[in-house]
C-alpha positions as a printed NumPy array, in Angstrom:
array([[  0.   ,   0.   ,   0.   ],
       [  1.433,   3.399,  -0.964],
       [  2.448,   5.555,   1.984],
       [  0.427,   8.695,   2.784],
       [  2.247,  12.021,   2.389],
       [  2.821,  12.306,   6.146],
       [  4.665,   8.983,   6.233],
       [  6.653,   9.93 ,   3.131],
       [  7.864,  13.131,   4.799],
       [  8.854,  11.232,   7.954],
       [ 10.841,   8.766,   5.859],
       [ 12.53 ,  11.625,   3.982],
       [ 13.487,  13.281,   7.273],
       [ 14.874,  10.091,   8.804],
       [ 16.921,   9.368,   5.684],
       [ 18.397,  12.873,   5.735],
       [ 16.917,  14.019,   2.431],
       [ 16.878,  17.682,   1.468],
       [ 13.742,  19.612,   0.584],
       [ 10.718,  18.514,   2.583],
       [ 12.776,  16.08 ,   4.628],
       [ 14.923,  18.986,   5.796],
       [ 11.846,  21.17 ,   6.392],
       [ 10.351,  18.548,   8.698],
       [ 13.681,  18.158,  10.487],
       [ 13.807,  21.924,  11.084],
       [ 10.26 ,  21.863,  12.451],
       [ 11.151,  19.025,  14.807],
       [ 14.309,  20.833,  15.939],
       [ 12.185,  23.853,  16.821],
       [ 10.121,  21.625,  19.126],
       [ 13.037,  19.836,  20.801],
       [ 13.983,  21.471,  24.146],
       [ 17.473,  22.939,  24.36 ],
       [ 19.828,  21.429,  26.936],
       [ 21.619,  24.224,  28.835],
       [ 24.75 ,  22.249,  29.664],
       [ 25.477,  21.772,  25.98 ],
       [ 25.006,  25.371,  24.867],
       [ 28.712,  25.704,  24.115],
       [ 28.824,  22.678,  21.829],
       [ 28.887,  23.34 ,  18.096],
       [ 26.267,  20.898,  16.769],
       [ 23.156,  21.446,  14.656],
       [ 20.882,  20.378,  17.527],
       [ 22.524,  22.681,  20.082],
       [ 24.805,  20.094,  21.672],
       [ 25.269,  16.346,  21.972],
       [ 22.505,  15.972,  24.56 ],
       [ 20.062,  17.903,  22.392],
       [ 21.054,  15.768,  19.409],
       [ 20.288,  12.618,  21.399],
       [ 16.945,  14.12 ,  22.363],
       [ 16.266,  14.886,  18.709],
       [ 17.009,  11.256,  17.798],
       [ 14.539,  10.073,  20.442],
       [ 11.802,  12.415,  19.249],
       [ 12.363,  11.606,  15.565],
       [ 12.003,   7.89 ,  16.368],
       [  8.499,   8.516,  17.755],
       [  6.354,   7.627,  14.745],
       [  3.074,   8.945,  16.156],
       [  4.633,  12.31 ,  17.025],
       [  6.522,  12.718,  13.733],
       [  3.404,  11.74 ,  11.744],
       [  1.428,  14.486,  13.491],
       [  4.291,  16.926,  12.954],
       [  4.325,  16.103,   9.235],
       [  0.55 ,  16.504,   9.081],
       [  0.879,  19.959,  10.636],
       [  3.559,  20.936,   8.12 ],
       [  1.368,  19.787,   5.226],
       [ -1.69 ,  21.665,   6.49 ],
       [  0.294,  24.846,   7.096],
       [  1.816,  24.688,   3.615],
       [ -1.518,  24.112,   1.883],
       [ -3.177,  26.838,   3.963],
       [ -0.517,  29.366,   2.933],
       [ -1.135,  28.491,  -0.703],
       [ -4.911,  28.639,  -0.288],
       [ -4.704,  32.046,   1.389],
       [ -2.788,  33.384,  -1.586],
       [ -5.198,  31.983,  -4.166],
       [ -7.411,  34.045,  -6.425],
       [-11.081,  33.109,  -6.434],
       [-10.343,  29.849,  -4.652],
       [ -7.926,  28.682,  -7.374],
       [ -4.202,  28.3  ,  -6.762],
       [ -1.923,  29.426,  -9.592],
       [  0.887,  26.847,  -9.451],
       [  3.105,  29.062, -11.599],
       [  3.024,  31.682,  -8.842],
       [  4.138,  29.403,  -5.992],
       [  7.596,  28.126,  -5.104],
       [  9.114,  24.939,  -6.495],
       [  8.951,  23.433,  -3.011],
       [  5.226,  24.204,  -2.75 ],
       [  4.581,  22.647,  -6.17 ],
       [  6.387,  19.517,  -4.999],
       [  4.093,  19.351,  -1.987],
       [  0.991,  19.697,  -4.184],
       [  2.274,  16.961,  -6.502],
       [  2.944,  14.593,  -3.581],
       [ -0.443,  15.366,  -2.045],
       [ -2.38 ,  14.789,  -5.284],
       [ -0.472,  11.595,  -6.071],
       [ -1.16 ,  10.24 ,  -2.594],
       [ -4.865,  11.073,  -2.902],
       [ -5.093,   9.329,  -6.272],
       [ -3.302,   6.205,  -5.051],
       [ -4.813,   6.001,  -1.553],
       [ -5.362,   2.379,  -0.501],
       [ -3.537,   1.21 ,  -3.601],
       [ -2.603,  -2.466,  -3.238],
       [  0.607,  -3.536,  -4.944],
       [  2.278,  -6.886,  -5.575],
       [  6.063,  -6.709,  -5.185],
       [  7.605,  -8.467,  -8.171],
       [ 11.234,  -7.813,  -7.352],
       [ 12.814,  -6.466,  -4.173],
       [ 15.584,  -3.868,  -4.334],
       [ 19.181,  -4.893,  -3.88 ],
       [ 22.598,  -4.644,  -5.407],
       [ 21.087,  -4.966,  -8.878],
       [ 18.333,  -2.391,  -8.311],
       [ 17.473,  -0.329, -11.364],
       [ 17.382,   3.456, -11.523],
       [ 14.173,   5.453, -11.647],
       [ 13.509,   8.122, -14.28 ],
       [ 14.433,  10.719, -11.638],
       [ 17.856,   9.131, -11.133],
       [ 17.169,   7.534,  -7.744],
       [ 17.484,   3.848,  -6.96 ],
       [ 14.208,   1.961,  -6.962],
       [ 13.6  ,   0.1  ,  -3.709],
       [ 11.411,  -2.489,  -5.435],
       [  9.432,  -3.205,  -8.585],
       [  5.714,  -3.689,  -8.052],
       [  2.375,  -3.605,  -9.868],
       [ -0.967,  -2.314,  -8.623],
       [ -3.649,  -4.993,  -8.336],
       [ -6.767,  -3.06 ,  -7.343],
       [ -7.064,  -0.535, -10.19 ],
       [ -8.868,  -2.551, -12.925],
       [ -9.316,  -1.011, -16.378],
       [-10.949,  -3.89 , -18.255],
       [-12.666,  -7.239, -17.736],
       [-12.379,  -8.158, -21.397],
       [-10.245,  -6.952, -24.274],
       [-10.336,  -6.067, -27.934],
       [ -7.497,  -6.36 , -30.417],
       [ -5.99 ,  -2.936, -29.686],
       [ -5.658,  -3.655, -25.964],
       [ -4.358,  -7.168, -26.644],
       [ -1.66 ,  -5.846, -28.992],
       [ -0.636,  -3.213, -26.463],
       [ -0.37 ,  -5.8  , -23.667],
       [  1.682,  -8.159, -25.822],
       [  3.865,  -5.722, -27.774],
       [  3.642,  -2.392, -25.952],
       [  2.168,   0.882, -27.178],
       [  2.201,   1.156, -30.982],
       [  4.145,   4.437, -31.066],
       [  7.002,   2.892, -29.065],
       [  7.434,  -0.311, -31.07 ],
       [ 10.676,  -0.597, -32.981],
       [ 11.505,  -3.268, -35.523],
       [ 10.132,  -6.777, -35.119],
       [  7.436,  -7.125, -32.444],
       [  7.547,  -9.831, -29.783],
       [  4.254, -11.421, -30.867],
       [  2.921, -11.627, -34.417],
       [ -0.694, -11.31 , -35.56 ],
       [ -1.22 , -15.052, -35.342],
       [ -0.347, -15.139, -31.647],
       [ -2.47 , -12.051, -30.981],
       [ -5.419, -13.941, -32.506],
       [ -4.767, -16.925, -30.237],
       [ -4.366, -14.644, -27.215],
       [ -7.711, -12.982, -27.946],
       [ -9.412, -16.33 , -28.475],
       [ -8.538, -17.521, -24.963],
       [ -8.538, -14.262, -22.975],
       [-10.555, -11.773, -25.011],
       [-13.964, -12.42 , -23.462],
       [-12.772, -12.768, -19.881],
       [ -9.65 , -11.121, -18.521],
       [ -8.573,  -9.027, -15.552],
       [ -6.512,  -6.098, -16.833],
       [ -5.084,  -3.615, -14.336],
       [ -3.387,  -0.246, -14.669],
       [ -0.315,  -1.584, -12.869],
       [  1.069,   1.82 , -11.923],
       [  2.174,   5.154, -13.386],
       [  5.558,   4.023, -14.75 ],
       [  6.369,   2.282, -18.048],
       [  2.814,   2.523, -19.351],
       [  4.155,   2.23 , -22.915],
       [  5.805,  -1.138, -22.215],
       [  4.375,  -4.642, -22.605],
       [  1.984,  -5.859, -19.951],
       [  2.993,  -8.298, -17.215],
       [  0.982, -11.475, -16.799],
       [  0.498, -12.553, -13.171],
       [ -0.859, -16.019, -12.393],
       [ -0.636, -19.005, -10.076],
       [  0.853, -21.72 , -12.275],
       [  4.457, -22.88 , -12.693],
       [  4.374, -22.523, -16.467],
       [  7.318, -22.712, -18.83 ],
       [  9.028, -19.33 , -18.96 ],
       [  7.334, -18.091, -15.772],
       [  9.185, -16.826, -12.69 ],
       [  7.959, -17.152,  -9.102],
       [  8.013, -13.705,  -7.457],
       [  9.38 , -15.256,  -4.249],
       [ 10.008, -18.876,  -3.223],
       [  6.893, -20.585,  -1.898],
       [  4.425, -17.829,  -2.828],
       [  2.847, -19.695,  -5.719],
       [  2.595, -16.372,  -7.587],
       [  4.272, -16.217, -10.987],
       [  4.924, -13.684, -13.728],
       [  5.676, -14.341, -17.373],
       [  5.177, -17.476, -19.424],
       [  2.477, -15.964, -21.636],
       [  3.124, -18.452, -24.453],
       [  2.611, -21.393, -22.096],
       [ -0.458, -19.698, -20.573],
       [ -2.147, -19.475, -23.967],
       [ -1.243, -23.086, -24.752],
       [ -2.583, -24.25 , -21.368],
       [ -5.973, -22.606, -21.95 ],
       [ -6.137, -23.872, -25.537],
       [ -5.551, -27.403, -24.296]])
């Protein structure tokens, strides 16, 4: 399930990220009591004792969640107060404020989104379009877009979006016909997520078919093996 914005900000703060992570850290530092005996120490938290106190407070998930919620509300209220006729002009706000709006909208759109983790992050983790390392690869399972499919959708699932195809496609017209014959009238097609929408679809099933890969040992959940899946239904 995708994290709400509050939890995202807490994670960003704990991982030492700049931007909103730093903003939340500054807000927490303002709340942490100063320790007099450490006033002469040159540390960002006003001394070693204050730094330890900061670490304790930042580890309190309930408190930091509420602190993040307050920061979000204050930011959105400032933007709302500067709006014209109830509409916020995003071109007139700061880059940081636009980032907050984007995070907030994305979280609202994906609230209670259920995802299946296909591959956990590790030494071979891929890079996201923003340049950061992806923690895991997953697909959303509770955002259905179709219960059946026509030829256009079938071709997109098998070969990717038409405008992004280059050279020879993975599946020819004959296989598309077979695919439609077995799955066209009854299929569960999901959005999957916001990334790589132009790529081929991923088939998820519960059979150890040829060419399929189990997402994790013992789960009984597999991806891939579309050729064998079509053959199994045809049989």
